[in-house]
C-alpha positions in Angstrom: 194.6 84.4 27.9 193.7 88.1 29.8 191.9 89.3 26.7 189.2 86.3 26.5 188.7 87.2 30.1 188.1 90.8 29.6 185.7 90.0 27.0 183.7 87.2 28.9 183.3 89.4 31.5 182.4 92.2 29.4 179.6 90.1 27.3 178.6 88.5 30.9 178.1 92.3 31.9 176.2 93.2 29.0 173.9 90.0 29.2 173.1 90.8 33.0 172.2 94.4 32.3 169.9 94.0 29.6 168.3 91.1 31.5 168.0 93.8 34.6 166.3 96.5 32.2 163.8 94.4 30.4 160.5 93.9 31.9 159.1 90.4 32.5 155.6 89.8 31.3 153.9 87.0 33.5 150.7 85.6 31.9 148.6 83.2 33.9 146.7 81.3 31.5 144.3 78.8 31.6 147.2 76.1 31.0 149.5 77.4 33.5 151.9 80.3 33.5 154.3 81.7 30.9 156.8 84.1 31.7 158.0 86.2 28.5 161.2 88.6 28.9 160.1 91.6 26.8 163.0 92.8 24.5 163.2 97.0 25.2 166.4 96.8 23.5 165.0 95.4 19.9 161.5 96.8 20.2 160.9 99.6 22.9 157.7 101.2 21.9 156.1 97.8 21.6 157.6 96.2 24.7 156.2 99.4 26.6 153.2 99.2 25.1 152.6 95.6 26.3 153.8 96.5 29.7 151.4 99.1 29.7 148.6 97.1 28.5 149.3 94.4 31.3 149.4 97.1 33.8 146.1 98.1 33.1 144.8 94.9 32.9 143.8 94.9 29.4 145.1 91.3 29.0 143.2 89.8 31.7 140.5 87.6 30.2 141.6 87.9 26.8 141.4 84.6 24.7 144.0 82.9 22.4 142.0 83.2 19.1 144.5 81.8 16.7 146.2 78.9 17.2 147.8 77.3 14.4 149.5 73.8 15.1 153.5 74.3 14.6 153.2 77.6 14.0 152.1 80.1 16.6 149.3 81.0 19.3 147.8 84.5 19.0 146.2 86.6 21.4 145.6 90.3 22.4 142.3 90.9 20.9 139.8 91.9 23.4 136.8 91.2 20.8 138.3 87.6 20.4 138.3 87.9 16.3 141.3 89.0 15.5 140.4 92.4 14.3 140.3 94.2 17.7 142.7 96.3 19.7 143.4 99.0 22.6 142.2 102.3 22.1 145.9 103.5 21.7 147.4 104.6 18.2 149.3 101.7 16.2 152.5 101.3 16.7 155.6 102.2 14.1 157.4 98.9 13.3 160.4 98.1 14.8 161.9 95.1 12.8 165.3 93.8 13.7 167.5 90.9 12.4 166.3 88.5 15.5 165.0 85.5 14.1 161.4 83.8 14.8 162.1 80.5 16.6 160.7 78.2 19.2 159.4 80.8 22.1 159.7 84.1 20.1 157.1 86.4 20.5 156.3 88.8 17.9 153.5 91.8 17.5 150.8 90.8 15.3 149.5 93.3 12.6 147.6 93.7 9.3 149.3 93.9 5.9 150.7 97.5 7.1 153.7 97.3 8.5 152.8 100.3 11.1 149.5 98.6 12.3 150.8 96.3 15.3 148.8 97.8 18.3 148.0 94.9 21.2 147.8 91.8 19.7 151.0 89.3 19.8 151.5 85.9 19.3 154.1 82.9 20.4 155.9 80.8 18.0 155.7 77.2 18.4 158.8 76.9 16.2 160.6 78.3 13.8 159.3 81.2 11.6 162.1 82.4 9.5 159.6 84.2 6.7 158.6 86.5 9.5 162.2 87.8 10.0 162.4 91.3 9.5 159.0 91.6 8.7 157.3 91.7 12.1 158.5 92.9 15.3 160.0 90.6 17.7 158.9 92.0 21.2 159.9 89.4 23.7 160.7 85.6 24.4 159.2 82.9 26.6 161.6 82.0 29.5 159.6 79.8 31.2 156.2 78.2 30.4 156.7 77.0 26.9 155.5 73.5 27.8 152.0 75.4 28.8 152.0 77.4 25.6 151.9 74.0 23.9 148.8 73.0 25.6 146.7 75.8 24.4 143.9 74.3 22.0 144.2 74.9 18.2 141.9 76.4 15.9 141.3 79.1 13.5 139.2 80.3 15.2 139.6 78.0 18.2 136.7 76.4 19.9 135.9 77.2 23.8 139.3 78.6 23.5 142.1 79.2 26.4 142.8 82.5 27.7 145.0 84.8 29.6 143.1 84.9 33.0 145.7 87.8 34.5 148.7 89.2 32.7 151.1 91.2 35.2 154.7 93.1 34.7 157.4 92.7 36.7 
């Protein structure tokens, strides 16, 4: 019995320390707040980039330009077209075996694995076809009901947006 207690305590310690070291990204959207725990343990470069851009105000006012029902809501392009990004260099892929499920936050990219920059998407449901091919950078920990309210479209007419993004 003592072995299981030690293992449980160790697991709780690892989980707690992970939560303490991972930055939290709060998106104030036109549909309400969305809180994302960035996964620095899986994608340190991508998590750092998202936090940096949020701290610089880059995401403030950016629209959800591509929103596909049952799949995902994509944002992070200052042009609102799906072709823009930040002035920073593209990021090297940080793929993992973490599955894409409802609430997973992934980095958008072109056909090149090393082309993620500032755009990201939030999954509405399961997307196993993305597993190991796109970088998992976070997970929604609260506000998924607000993500569900975001207007759909490709492109979206009168799109919802990130009013303000902050890191804590």
